[in-house]
N, C-alpha and C positions, 0 to 999 in steps of 0.2 A: 133787791130794792133799788129803785133808780133814784135819780137826783131829786125828783119831786117828792117822792114817797119819804126819803130820807129827811128832807126839809120840813115837810108837813107832820110826819109822824115822830121825829126825834128833835129836831132843832127848834121848830116853832113851840112845841110844848115846854122844852127846856127854858126858852126865852120868856115865855109867858109865866112860867113858875117863878123865874127871877123877878119879873115885873110885878108879880103879885106880892112878893115878899123880898124887897131889896136890901134886907139886912142879913141875908144869909150868904155867907161866902160859898158854901157848897152849891148853892144854886147858880151863883154867877160863874163859878168854876165849870159846872156842867154846860152852861149855856155858851160860854166862850170856846171851851175845848170842842164841843160837838159842832158848833157853827164854823169853826176853822176847817173841818173836814169837808164842808160843802164844795170847796174849790175842787177837790179830788173827784168827788161824785159828779159834778158838772163836767169835768175834764173826761172822765170815762164816757159820759153820755155823748160828748162832742167827738169822741174817738169811736163812737159806735159800739161800745162795750166789747171791743176786739182785745185779744190777748196783746198786752203791751208790757214792756220792761219798766222797771222803776224810773229811769232817766227820762223816757218819753212821757210817762204820766207825770213826773215832777215838772217837766218843761211845759206841759199843757195847763197844768194847775197854776204855774207861774204866770203864764199868759193871762189867765182869768183874774188872778190877783192884781195884775198890772191894769187890766180893764177897769177894776174897781179898787183903787189904791187903799181904801180903808181896810181891805182884806189883807194887805201887807202888814198893816198895824195889827190886825187881829191875830195873824200868824206869829208875830213876835210875842204877843201876849199869851197866846195858847201854848207856845213852845216853853215860855218861861214858867207857866203854871205846871205843865205836864212834867218838865225834867227838872224843876226847882230852880235851875240856873239856865240862862241863855248863854251858852258858850260859843264864842266866836272861833271858826276854824282858822282864822289867821293867826300866825305866830305874833305874840305881843312883844313889842320892842320897848315899852315903857309901862310903868305901873298904872293900871287902870281899874276902875270899879267893875265888879262882876254883876251883871244884872241877875237878881235873885227874887224868887217869890217868898222867901223866908221872912220878909219884912212886912208882909201881909198879916194883919192881925184879924182873926175871925170874927171878932166882936166890935171892930172899929172900921166901918166902911170908909172912913176918911183916909185909911191907910191902903186901900185898895188901888195903889197906883204903881206902875212899873216904869223905872227909869232905864232907858237903853240908849247908850251913847249919849247924844245930846238931846235926845227926845224923851218926852214924859208921857206915858199913856194912862189915862184915868180909864180903868177897866170898864166901868158902866157906859162911859161916853163912846168908847170904841165899840162895845157891844151894841148899843142902840144904833150907831151909824152904820155898822156892818149889816145889821138886820134890815135896816131901810134899803141898803144897797142890794142886798140878796133878793128881796122881794121883787125886784125888777129884772132878775136874771130869768130868761125865757124857760130854761130847763127846770126851774123850781116851781113854776106856777101850776 
């Protein structure tokens, strides 16, 4: 499956499912997490689908996310949803709040917000903006 197939066969239907019923956390979760993976699919496409190591793939995906900064926000949101908490690899020297998806209440869309550092991400807004950005990426058309 190449980047275009993944976007059109997985990501777009997940996004449309969420748009059709925006009161379902499951559909938002599926859309955010699958959409976050597009950067890696595009990275592999740009690398010619050759065998690459994790670091090279990570760096190429990072470049793509920098080209479309909303994808950096999407990554924070997706990782928080997938791993329940977004843990920073840096050693903490002071007490700080841990970013967590445990505060998302499945029946309360107003709670579908992720606080990370000094930023606050409304999941639906990040999702819509990321979808708009990805539609313009040549590899997914």
